[in-house]
C-alpha positions in Angstrom: -5.8 22.7 -34.1 -3.3 20.2 -32.6 -1.5 23.1 -30.8 -4.8 24.2 -29.3 -5.6 20.6 -28.2 -2.2 20.3 -26.6 -2.6 23.6 -24.8 -6.0 22.7 -23.4 -4.7 19.2 -22.4 -1.8 20.7 -20.5 -4.1 23.2 -18.8 -6.4 20.2 -17.8 -3.4 18.3 -16.4 -2.3 21.3 -14.4 -5.8 21.6 -13.0 -5.8 18.0 -11.9 -6.9 16.3 -15.2 -10.6 17.2 -14.8 -11.4 17.0 -18.6 -11.3 13.9 -20.7 -9.5 13.8 -24.0 -12.9 13.6 -25.7 -14.1 16.7 -23.9 -10.9 18.6 -24.9 -11.4 17.6 -28.5 -15.0 18.7 -28.4 -13.9 22.1 -27.1 -11.2 22.5 -29.7 -13.5 21.9 -32.7 -16.3 24.0 -31.3 -18.8 21.4 -30.4 -21.6 20.2 -32.7 -22.3 22.2 -35.8 -25.3 21.1 -37.9 -25.5 17.9 -35.8 -21.9 16.9 -36.5 -18.6 17.2 -34.7 -15.6 18.2 -36.9 -13.5 15.2 -37.9 -16.1 12.7 -36.8 -19.1 13.4 -39.1 -22.2 11.4 -38.3 -20.2 9.0 -36.1 -20.0 11.7 -33.4 -23.0 10.1 -31.7 -20.7 7.3 -30.6 -18.6 9.7 -28.6 -20.8 12.6 -27.9 -24.5 12.4 -26.9 -26.9 14.3 -29.1 -28.7 17.2 -27.5 -32.5 17.1 -27.4 -33.2 20.7 -28.6 -32.0 22.4 -31.8 -30.8 25.5 -29.9 -28.4 23.6 -27.7 -26.9 21.7 -30.6 -25.0 24.8 -31.7 -23.6 25.4 -28.2 -20.2 24.0 -27.3 -21.4 22.0 -24.2 -20.1 18.5 -23.8 -22.3 15.6 -22.8 -20.5 12.3 -22.9 -22.1 9.4 -24.7 -22.7 6.1 -23.0 -19.6 4.7 -24.7 -17.5 7.6 -23.4 -19.0 7.1 -19.9 -18.3 3.4 -20.0 -14.7 4.0 -21.2 -14.3 6.4 -18.3 -15.7 3.8 -15.8 -13.4 1.1 -17.2 -10.4 3.5 -16.9 -11.4 4.3 -13.3 -11.8 0.5 -12.5 -8.3 -0.1 -13.9 -6.9 2.7 -11.8 -8.7 1.3 -8.7 -7.3 -2.2 -9.4 -3.8 -0.8 -9.8 -4.2 1.2 -6.5 -5.5 -2.0 -4.8 -2.5 -4.0 -6.0 -0.1 -1.2 -4.9 -1.7 -1.1 -1.4 -1.6 -4.9 -1.2 2.1 -4.9 -2.1 2.8 -2.2 0.5 0.9 -4.1 3.2 2.8 -7.3 2.3 6.1 -5.5 2.5 5.2 -4.0 5.8 4.1 -7.4 7.1 7.4 -9.0 5.9 9.4 -6.1 7.7 7.4 -6.7 10.9 8.2 -10.5 10.7 11.9 -9.8 10.2 11.9 -7.3 13.1 10.2 -9.9 15.3 12.8 -12.5 14.3 15.6 -10.1 15.0 14.1 -9.3 18.4 13.6 -13.0 19.3 17.2 -13.7 18.3 18.5 -10.9 20.4 16.4 -12.1 23.4 17.8 -15.6 22.9 21.3 -14.3 22.7 20.8 -12.3 26.0 19.2 -15.3 27.7 22.2 -17.5 26.7 24.6 -14.8 27.9 22.9 -14.4 31.3 22.6 -18.2 31.6 26.3 -18.5 31.1 27.0 -15.8 33.7 24.8 -17.6 36.3 26.5 -21.0 35.5 29.9 -19.3 35.9 28.8 -17.8 39.3 27.3 -21.1 40.5 30.4 -23.2 39.6 32.9 -20.8 41.1 34.6 -21.7 44.4 33.2 -18.6 46.2 29.7 -19.7 45.7 30.2 -23.3 46.8 32.0 -22.2 50.0 29.3 -19.7 51.0 26.5 -22.3 50.9 25.4 -23.7 54.3 26.3 -27.3 54.7 24.1 -30.1 56.1 24.4 -30.3 59.9 26.6 -33.1 61.3 24.7 -36.3 62.3 24.0 -36.8 66.0 26.7 -39.0 67.5 29.5 -37.5 65.4 31.2 -38.8 62.3 31.2 -42.6 61.9 28.8 -43.0 64.9 26.7 -45.4 63.0 29.8 -47.6 62.2 30.8 -48.1 65.8 27.7 -49.9 66.8 
């Protein structure tokens, strides 16, 4: 029986995990027989919903009980929470990378600004630049004209 369960479980996983472990077990033991599920006895109602008609009780159809449905919903909620945490961590990591890239970009811009500022200062303080600038025109009356009076 364990080998059959393992085989069906592997098949389910290969198909995308469509069947729950409860449903696989139900299939392996052949469903309800005389109102009971093999290995569970009368407590089968906790895991598997009773069928309303006698004829369907002997078939191997699976109808999950409310407990099984709630367990499935809790499992899905845990998975959604884990997915949400993973997405939040990915977004935080992406945000931190963007901040680091912006810092690096700003530092490179500052470095370039300082470099170009130094180039301009060097050009302005050089003798070629100061000689090529027009000078103020001489005062009327020549140099020292204001002193002679």
